C-alpha positions in Angstrom: -48.4 52.2 -152.9 -47.8 50.9 -156.3 -44.4 49.7 -157.5 -44.3 52.6 -160.0 -44.9 55.1 -157.3 -42.3 53.5 -155.0 -39.7 53.6 -157.9 -40.6 57.3 -158.5 -40.0 58.1 -154.9 -36.9 56.0 -154.6 -35.3 57.8 -157.6 -36.8 61.3 -157.2 -35.7 61.9 -153.6 -32.0 61.1 -154.1 -32.0 62.9 -157.5 -33.3 66.1 -155.9 -30.6 65.9 -153.3 -27.8 65.3 -155.9 -29.3 67.8 -158.3 -29.7 70.6 -155.7 -26.2 72.2 -156.4 -26.9 72.0 -160.1 -30.3 73.6 -159.7 -28.8 76.4 -157.6 -26.2 77.2 -160.2 -28.7 77.1 -163.0 -31.1 79.3 -161.1 -28.4 81.9 -160.4 -27.4 81.8 -164.1 -31.0 82.4 -165.2 -31.4 85.3 -162.8 -28.1 86.8 -163.8 -28.9 86.8 -167.5 -32.6 87.6 -167.8 -35.4 89.2 -165.9 -37.9 87.1 -164.1 -38.1 84.2 -161.8 -35.8 81.2 -162.3 -38.5 78.6 -161.7 -41.3 78.7 -164.2 -44.7 77.3 -163.5 -47.1 76.4 -166.3 -50.5 74.8 -166.2 -50.5 71.3 -167.8 -52.9 68.5 -168.3 -52.4 65.6 -165.9 -53.9 62.3 -165.0 -57.6 62.2 -165.8 -57.4 65.5 -167.5 -56.8 67.3 -164.2 -54.8 70.5 -164.5 -51.7 71.0 -162.4 -48.8 73.5 -162.1 -45.8 71.9 -163.9 -42.5 73.3 -162.7 -39.4 73.9 -164.9 -36.4 76.1 -164.9 -37.3 79.2 -167.1 -35.5 78.9 -170.4 -37.5 81.6 -172.3 -37.7 85.3 -171.9 -40.3 86.4 -169.4 -42.8 87.9 -172.0 -42.9 84.8 -174.2 -46.5 83.6 -174.7 -47.5 80.3 -173.1 -47.3 78.1 -176.2 -46.1 74.6 -177.0 -42.3 74.7 -177.5 -42.6 73.9 -181.2 -44.9 77.0 -181.6 -42.9 79.5 -179.5 -41.5 82.5 -181.4 -38.0 82.1 -182.8 -35.5 83.8 -180.5 -37.6 83.3 -177.4 -35.1 80.9 -175.7 -32.4 82.6 -173.7 -28.7 81.7 -174.1 -28.7 80.0 -170.7 -32.0 78.3 -171.6 -30.4 76.7 -174.7 -27.8 75.0 -172.5 -30.4 74.0 -169.9 -32.7 72.5 -172.6 -29.8 70.7 -174.3 -28.7 69.1 -171.0 -32.3 68.5 -169.8 -31.5 70.4 -166.6 -34.6 72.6 -167.1 -36.7 69.5 -166.3 -35.2 68.9 -162.8 -37.8 71.0 -160.9 -40.4 68.4 -162.1 -39.0 66.1 -159.6 -41.0 68.2 -157.1 -44.1 67.3 -159.2 -43.1 63.7 -158.9 -42.9 63.9 -155.1 -46.3 65.6 -155.0 -47.8 62.7 -157.0 -48.7 64.9 -160.0 -46.2 63.3 -162.3 -44.2 60.1 -162.6 -40.6 59.9 -163.8 -41.7 58.1 -166.9 -45.0 58.5 -168.7 -46.6 60.7 -171.4 -45.3 64.3 -171.3 -47.9 66.6 -169.9 -49.4 68.9 -172.5 -50.9 72.4 -172.4 -54.7 72.7 -172.0 -54.7 74.4 -175.4 -53.4 71.4 -177.2 -56.9 70.2 -178.0 -56.1 67.7 -180.7 -53.5 65.9 -178.5 -55.8 65.9 -175.5 -58.7 64.5 -177.6 -56.5 61.7 -179.1 -55.1 60.9 -175.7 -58.7 60.6 -174.3 -59.6 58.2 -177.1 -56.6 56.0 -176.5 -56.9 56.0 -172.7 -53.6 57.9 -172.2 -55.0 60.4 -169.7 -55.7 57.5 -167.3 -52.0 57.5 -166.3 -49.7 60.1 -164.6 -47.7 62.2 -167.0 -44.0 61.8 -166.9 -40.8 63.9 -166.9 -39.7 61.7 -169.8 -41.4 59.0 -171.9 -41.2 56.7 -174.8 -42.2 59.4 -177.3 -39.3 61.6 -176.2 -36.8 58.7 -176.5 -38.1 58.1 -180.0 -37.7 61.8 -180.9 -41.5 62.3 -181.2 -42.7 65.7 -179.9 -46.1 67.2 -179.6 -46.0 68.8 -183.0 -47.4 65.5 -184.3 -50.4 65.0 -181.9 -51.6 61.7 -183.4 -48.2 60.0 -183.4 -47.4 61.4 -180.0 -50.7 60.0 -178.5 -50.3 56.7 -180.3 -46.7 56.3 -178.9 -48.0 57.2 -175.4 -50.7 54.6 -175.7 -48.2 51.9 -176.9 -46.1 52.7 -173.8 -49.0 52.3 -171.5 -49.8 48.9 -173.0 -46.4 47.5 -172.2 -45.3 49.6 -169.3 -43.1 47.9 -166.7 -40.3 48.8 -164.3 -37.8 47.4 -166.8 -39.1 49.6 -169.6 -39.2 52.7 -167.4 -35.6 52.0 -166.4 -34.6 51.7 -170.1 -36.4 55.0 -170.9 -34.7 56.7 -168.0 -31.3 55.5 -169.2 -32.2 56.5 -172.8 -33.1 59.9 -171.6 -29.7 60.4 -169.9 -27.7 58.9 -172.7 -29.9 60.1 -175.6 -30.7 56.6 -176.9 -33.4 56.4 -179.5 -33.5 52.7 -180.0 -36.1 51.8 -177.3 
């Protein structure tokens, strides 16, 4: 087991336990305010380009097309979903993906298989060789997938200097919304 995997497990297991009540309340709020399941599963591109089911709390209405967030129709996010996104609570089910070894706590955010430009650039830069993460350097820097080139280049820069210390800083930056890493 690598040090990164050990860190993932050492953090993800207790986080799931601590987050369980929050997840339960969030799931009940989702179910009470909009039709459909509380947990949303979406096919994403993982390590080596392999596809996997990425889990999230559902923040959009059930009939919303499967598009990158920046391309989703205006008004597709539910009222509860806005709160879950703002607090990042919608990402907590991805801890299950971490336990399964499909994701890491920190790494490039997994994209949709339809995001061809981002996938191609990530292939060129060797980004797909690593596990995707719940959070990453691009997110801390405010870079989203609407700029595929910059996103892939930032992901590649992270991989070149990745360390437990940097991962810890990114995790703290995610929780405290720091953009200076």
